[in-house]
C-alpha positions as a printed Julia matrix, in Angstrom:
96×3 Matrix{Float64}:
  -0.16   0.19   0.0
   2.36   2.76   1.22
   2.74   5.61   3.32
   2.04   8.25   0.35
  -1.41   6.82   0.66
  -2.05   8.16   4.13
  -1.38  11.57   3.1
  -4.47  14.55   2.71
  -4.74  14.56  -1.54
  -5.18  17.69  -2.67
  -7.94  19.22  -2.56
  -9.27  16.36   0.17
 -11.3   18.34   2.83
  -9.88  16.77   6.77
 -13.51  15.05   7.32
 -12.81  13.25   4.02
  -8.45  12.76   4.17
 -10.08  11.64   8.28
 -13.3    9.25   6.38
 -10.61   7.65   4.1
  -8.12   6.89   7.03
 -10.75   5.3    9.39
 -12.32   2.47   5.77
  -8.92   1.26   5.74
  -8.66  -2.27   6.61
  -5.59  -2.81   9.05
  -5.32  -7.09   8.04
  -2.48  -6.76   4.6
  -1.43  -3.55   5.83
   2.98  -3.97   7.5
   3.8   -2.36  10.71
   5.36   0.2    9.03
   1.62   1.11   7.38
   0.25   1.1   10.0
   2.15   3.62  11.8
   2.03   5.61   8.95
  -2.33   4.96   8.95
  -1.69   5.58  12.89
  -0.49   8.79  12.32
  -2.3    9.84   9.58
  -5.3    9.8   12.17
  -3.59  11.01  14.2
  -2.82  14.2   12.01
  -6.45  14.37  10.79
  -8.2   14.47  13.52
  -5.88  17.14  14.91
  -6.72  18.84  11.81
  -9.88  18.44  12.23
 -10.22  19.64  15.49
  -8.44  22.99  15.5
 -10.38  23.82  12.04
 -13.55  23.28  14.98
 -12.18  25.66  17.15
 -11.12  28.12  14.16
 -14.95  27.61  13.44
 -16.07  28.19  16.78
 -14.18  30.85  17.75
 -15.06  33.07  14.21
 -18.44  32.2   15.02
 -18.15  33.93  18.88
 -16.79  37.86  16.8
 -21.02  38.28  17.22
 -21.33  39.78  21.17
 -22.33  37.33  24.18
 -25.64  38.08  25.66
 -23.81  39.33  28.92
 -22.13  41.9   26.59
 -24.64  43.15  24.51
 -26.69  43.77  28.02
 -23.47  46.17  28.99
 -23.46  47.9   25.98
 -27.2   48.09  26.31
 -26.57  49.68  30.08
 -23.7   52.45  28.81
 -26.52  54.05  26.25
 -29.08  54.58  28.91
 -29.09  57.77  31.01
 -28.45  58.18  35.02
 -32.51  58.07  35.16
 -32.73  55.0   33.27
 -29.6   53.31  35.0
 -31.72  53.67  38.2
 -34.74  52.43  36.52
 -33.05  49.22  35.57
 -31.14  48.5   38.75
 -33.9   49.3   40.86
 -35.78  46.02  38.16
 -32.86  44.42  38.93
 -32.96  44.49  42.6
 -36.36  43.14  42.23
 -35.47  40.2   40.91
 -35.88  41.13  36.81
 -40.25  40.99  37.36
 -41.23  39.87  33.66
 -43.37  43.49  32.12
 -40.89  45.76  34.81
């Protein structure tokens, strides 16, 4: 089979690469080929994890609800801030 078969192909997504590696049967592989397959699979899993973390980080570019609330609070007038603080002190009742 050969080690080159376990490398990521040009244009192959990480998910497709990992899926291809997971389909390889171990039966006909030499010890070296098994080691190469394991190394490639670990690399693919690491790359997939990094891509997932990167995607999550991009998704967080939008402010969290707490950050949005802080921004809204800063835009309130002093009188509105006082009303807001009193509303919170009452337990933030609905419709209040």
